[in-house]
C-alpha positions in Angstrom: 0.0 0.2 0.2 1.6 3.6 -0.9 1.6 6.0 1.6 2.1 9.7 1.5 4.6 10.7 4.2 2.2 13.6 5.1 2.9 16.4 8.0 -0.2 17.5 10.9 -0.1 20.5 8.3 -0.8 18.5 5.5 2.3 19.3 3.3 4.0 16.4 2.0 7.2 15.4 2.6 8.6 14.6 -0.9 11.4 12.5 -1.5 13.3 13.2 -5.3 14.5 10.8 -7.5 18.4 12.2 -6.5 19.7 14.2 -4.2 21.0 16.7 -6.6 17.7 18.0 -8.5 14.1 18.3 -7.4 12.0 16.6 -9.5 9.9 13.0 -8.3 8.6 10.9 -11.2 6.5 7.7 -10.7 4.6 5.8 -11.9 1.3 4.3 -10.0 -2.2 3.0 -9.2 -4.8 4.2 -7.6 -5.5 1.0 -6.3 -1.9 0.7 -4.5 -4.1 3.3 -2.1 -6.0 3.0 0.7 -9.5 3.1 -0.3 -8.2 4.3 -4.1 -7.6 7.7 -2.5 -4.4 9.4 -1.5 -4.1 11.4 1.5 -5.6 15.4 1.0 -2.1 17.5 1.1 0.1 20.2 -0.5 3.9 20.9 -1.6 5.1 23.6 -3.0 6.3 21.5 -6.1 4.1 22.1 -9.1 2.7 18.3 -9.7 1.9 17.0 -13.2 -0.6 13.9 -13.6 -0.5 11.6 -16.7 -3.1 9.0 -17.0 -2.0 5.7 -18.9 -4.9 4.2 -18.6 -8.5 3.8 -16.7 -9.7 7.1 -15.1 -9.3 9.1 -12.1 -11.0 12.3 -9.9 -8.5 14.8 -8.8 -9.9 17.2 -5.9 -8.4 20.9 -6.6 -8.7 23.0 -3.8 -12.3 23.1 -3.8 -13.0 21.9 -7.8 -13.1 18.2 -8.6 -12.1 17.1 -12.0 -11.8 13.8 -14.1 -9.4 12.5 -15.9 -9.5 10.1 -18.8 -6.7 7.9 -20.6 -4.4 10.2 -22.6 -4.8 13.1 -20.3 -3.5 15.3 -17.8 -3.6 17.8 -14.7 -1.5 20.7 -13.8 -1.4 21.0 -9.7 -0.2 24.5 -9.1 2.0 25.3 -5.9 0.9 24.9 -2.0 -3.0 24.0 -3.8 -5.0 21.2 -1.6 -5.2 18.1 -3.7 -5.5 14.4 -4.4 -6.4 12.0 -6.2 -9.4 9.1 -6.1 -11.1 6.4 -7.5 -14.6 6.0 -8.9 -16.2 2.8 -7.2 -14.2 0.0 -7.9 -12.5 1.4 -11.3 -9.0 1.3 -11.3 -5.8 4.0 -13.0 -2.5 3.7 -14.2 -0.5 6.9 -14.1 2.3 9.1 -14.4 3.0 11.7 -11.4 5.8 14.0 -12.0 6.7 16.4 -9.3 9.0 19.4 -9.9 10.1 22.6 -7.6 9.7 25.8 -9.3 13.2 26.5 -7.9 14.6 24.5 -11.1 13.2 27.6 -13.0 14.7 30.5 -10.7 17.0 31.8 -12.9 17.8 35.8 -11.7 14.9 38.2 -10.5 13.9 39.2 -13.2 12.7 35.9 -14.5 11.1 35.0 -11.1 8.7 38.1 -11.0 7.7 38.4 -14.5 7.4 34.5 -15.4 7.4 32.6 -12.2 5.7 34.2 -9.6 2.6 35.1 -11.5 1.5 31.7 -12.5 2.3 30.6 -8.7 -0.3 33.4 -7.4 -2.4 32.8 -9.7 -5.7 31.6 -8.2 -7.4 30.7 -11.4 -4.6 28.4 -12.2 -5.2 26.2 -9.1 -5.6 23.3 -11.7 -5.5 23.1 -15.5 -6.8 20.0 -17.7 -4.6 18.9 -20.4 -6.4 17.6 -23.5 -4.6 16.8 -26.8 -7.8 18.0 -28.2 -6.0 21.7 -27.6 -3.0 22.2 -29.4 -1.0 24.0 -26.5 -1.9 21.0 -24.0 -1.1 18.7 -26.5 2.6 20.2 -26.2 2.3 20.4 -22.5 1.4 16.6 -22.4 4.5 15.4 -25.0 6.8 17.8 -22.5 5.3 15.5 -19.3 5.4 12.4 -21.2 9.7 13.0 -22.0 10.6 14.5 -18.5 9.4 11.3 -17.5 11.1 9.1 -19.7 14.1 11.4 -19.3 14.5 10.8 -15.5 14.4 7.0 -15.9 16.8 6.1 -18.5 19.2 9.0 -16.8 21.3 8.9 -20.3 24.2 11.3 -19.9 23.2 15.1 -19.6 19.7 14.2 -18.8 19.8 16.9 -16.2 20.2 19.2 -18.4 17.5 18.1 -21.0 15.3 17.5 -18.4 15.6 21.0 -17.1 15.1 22.2 -20.8 11.8 20.2 -20.9 10.3 21.5 -17.8 11.1 25.4 -18.9 9.4 24.9 -21.9 6.5 22.9 -20.2 6.2 26.1 -18.2 6.4 28.6 -20.7 3.2 27.0 -22.1 1.6 26.9 -19.2 2.5 31.0 -18.4 1.7 31.9 -21.8 -2.0 30.3 -22.3 -3.1 31.4 -18.0 -1.3 34.7 -16.3 -2.8 37.8 -17.3 -6.1 36.8 -18.4 -8.0 37.0 -15.0 -7.9 38.2 -11.5 -8.0 36.5 -7.5 -10.6 34.9 -5.9 -10.1 36.0 -2.6 -12.9 34.2 -0.9 -12.0 30.7 -2.4 -8.5 31.1 -1.3 -10.1 31.7 2.6 -12.4 28.9 1.8 -9.3 26.4 1.2 -6.8 27.4 4.2 -9.9 26.9 6.7 -10.4 23.4 5.2 -6.5 23.1 5.4 -7.0 23.9 9.2 -9.7 21.4 9.9 -7.9 18.9 8.3 -4.7 19.4 10.3 -6.4 19.4 13.2 -8.4 16.1 12.5 -5.0 14.6 11.8 -3.4 16.0 14.8 -6.4 15.3 17.0 -7.6 11.9 15.4 -6.8 10.0 18.6 -9.0 12.2 20.8 -12.8 12.3 21.1 -13.2 15.5 19.2 -16.4 17.2 18.2 -18.1 18.9 15.1 -17.6 22.2 17.0 -14.1 21.8 17.6 -13.0 20.9 13.8 -15.3 23.7 12.4 -13.6 25.8 15.2 -10.0 24.9 14.3 -10.9 26.4 10.7 -12.7 29.7 12.3 -16.3 28.8 10.6 -19.3 27.6 11.9 -20.3 24.3 11.8 -22.8 24.6 8.7 -20.0 26.1 7.1 -17.6 23.0 7.9 -19.9 20.5 6.9 -20.2 22.3 3.2 -16.6 22.5 2.9 -16.5 18.8 3.3 -18.8 17.9 1.3 -18.2 20.2 -1.5 -14.3 19.1 -1.6 -14.3 15.7 0.2 -17.6 14.1 -0.9 -17.7 13.3 2.9 -19.0 14.8 6.1 -16.4 16.2 8.6 -17.3 13.1 11.3 -17.0 10.6 7.9 -13.7 11.5 7.1 -12.5 11.8 10.9 -13.8 7.8 11.1 -12.0 7.3 7.5 -9.3 8.7 8.7 -8.9 6.6 12.1 -9.2 3.3 9.8 -6.7 4.7 7.8 -4.8 5.1 10.8 -5.2 1.9 12.6 -3.8 0.0 9.2 -0.4 1.9 10.1 -0.4 0.6 13.8 -1.2 -3.4 13.0 1.9 -3.5 11.5 3.4 -3.0 15.5 3.2 -6.3 17.1 3.4 -5.3 20.3 -0.1 -4.2 19.9 -3.4 -5.7 20.3 -6.8 -4.6 18.5 -7.9 -2.9 21.8 -5.2 -0.8 22.0 -5.4 0.0 18.5 -8.6 1.1 18.8 -7.9 3.1 21.9 -5.0 4.8 19.7 -7.1 5.7 17.0 -10.0 7.0 18.7 -12.4 4.8 18.9 -14.4 4.5 22.1 -15.1 0.8 22.1 -12.9 -2.1 20.3 -16.6 -3.4 19.1 -17.5 -0.1 17.3 -14.2 -0.2 15.8 -14.0 -3.8 14.4 -17.7 -2.9 12.9 -16.6 0.6 11.5 -13.2 -1.3 9.9 -16.1 -4.2 8.5 -18.1 -1.8 6.7 -15.3 0.0 5.1 -12.6 -2.7 4.5 -14.8 -6.0 4.1 -13.3 -8.2 6.8 -12.6 -7.7 10.6 -9.7 -6.0 11.6 -8.1 -9.1 12.5 -8.8 -10.5 9.6 -7.0 -7.7 7.5 -4.0 -7.7 10.1 -3.2 -11.4 9.1 -3.1 -10.1 5.4 -0.3 -8.1 6.0 1.8 -9.5 9.0 2.0 -12.7 6.3 3.6 -10.9 3.2 
């Protein structure tokens, strides 16, 4: 199972392909993730997804997108995002993460090209399809970047930098300057970030809807609306799902029994924990533990 390295403030700690170049390239599947869904997170790196087969949904700062085979998405820096599946369908995809610092040559380039796109709230995410000429070019750059970073032929670092610059230029030319900022939307996403961070920091405690809402400085009704619109779950449903996800992590610790794991994940009773776990995973916690400890 793939587990993102996400901190309490929802930022992901990125492990790059090499210590010399802040680029990460992976091929993955949604079925590698718990419940076919990545954890909600953010990072300063620019993220690019290219779907090889199947389809996937992608949430970025309050908006939900659907990606089909041959399509991609650009996720801007510091945006809250995650990919997730539709029912039991799987998705095979490429994911690239590149630090914006790779593009910074001097203050002129940074101020004229880099910052305007990174700070453009109407460029939180951009769907890339081959039907549009500039997006087709962008998809070609993404695939080429992946190939370069995996084959690592002599001089690939310079070739990768040039591909990234061309890719960023396509994005800049077709986005920045055509629209203004959506400050209210940004405020809502900051509130959601704070509430998710609160849940992930306090999941082992007996926390209430009021406490979750207070973490985002919003009322309970607004809190529920943000969760429903963004994560398709109520705050309490998300809390329960996160607790079950964390219980799987605890199961690798042989010194903890199920009652202790249940308590560590914030469940008031081990029977309710077992019932909830079975609803999500289709097996009891004990049965599931046997499958992961036998591997």
